[in-house]
N, C-alpha and C positions, 0 to 999 in steps of 0.2 A: 504494500500500500504506500501511497504517497508518491509513487513514481508514475508520472503521466506518460501514457503511450503516445508516441509521435504519430500523427496522421500519416497514412500510407503515401499520400501525394507529396509529402515534404521529403526532399532529398537530403540525406545525411552527408554533409561535406566530407566527413571522415571516410566514407565508403565510396570508392569509385563507382560511377555509373557503368552498367554494362554497355559495351559498344552497340550501336544500332545494327540491325541485320544488314549484311552486304547485299548488293544487287543480285549476286549469284545465289545467296541463300533464299532471297525472296522469290527469285525465278524458280528455284527448285520446289519451293513450297507451292507455288501456283501450278507448276507442272504436275506435281504429285496429286493435286486436287482436281486435275483435269481442266484447269482454266488456261486461257490464252495468256501468253507472256508479252507484256508491252515492250516495245522497242527499246525503251530507256533502261530495261533490266537485262537486255541481251548483251553478250560479250561484244567488245568494241570491234572485233574482227568479223562479226556476223553482218551479212549484207543488209539485214533489217534493223540494225542498231540505230537508235536515235540518241544523240547526246542528251543527258539528263537536263542540262540547262535549256536546251531548245524545247524539249517536251514540257518542262515546267513553265516556260514563258507562254507557250500555246495554251496549256491547261489553265493557267492563271487568267488569261484573257477570257477563255470560255466560261470559267467559273464566275468571273466578275459580271459577265453578261447574263448568265442563266441563274445564278444564285448570289446576288450582290451582298447578301447578309451572312454568307458562309464564314464561320469562325476560322477556317483555314486561310483565308485571305490575310488575316493578321499575322500569319507566320512567315509571310514573304514581303519583300520590299522590291519596288520597281524603280529603276533609275529613269532619268528624264529621257534617255535614248532607248528605253524599252527592255533592258536586260533585267532578269528577275533573279533574286538571290534570297537565301534564308534571312529573315529579319533579325535574327539573334545570333550572337557570336557562338562559336563552337563550344565554349565552356559554360554557356547559359543553358539551364535545364529545359528551356523552351525551344532550343535549337533543334531543327530536324534537317538531315542531309537532303540534298536535291532529289535523290531517287525516292526517298520516303515521302517527301512533300508531293512529288509527282504522282506516286501511287495513291496517296490519300485523296488527292484531287480527282484523279481518274475514277476512283471508287465512288466518290461523292457525286460526280457528274453522271455516273451510271445508275444511281438510285432513282427510282421513280419519284417524282415530286408530287406532293398533295397541295391542292390549292383550296383555300377557304373562300367560299362565296357567300 
């Protein structure tokens, strides 16, 4: 008693965060579940590879158009010339790598939207 449990969402700075899954690991997970692998998760030498920054820029534009209130949009920043990057530094717990952001946006865009009338 007297010891307060730390909420699960708080990151303990003394414990290193596990690294995010690699593009290869995510591609294998999708392949194992029978899903199509997006180009930004394919190996660079694959003819269908799409650079993650290119995919993220396209997905960000589409998400802004289709779902302008998406919380994912707060995780990216867009320069005045149109390049898109993670909004948070790599040592910030809110940081997500390009391939993770692209996959999250692609999944959100694929979900059917409900409209309240």
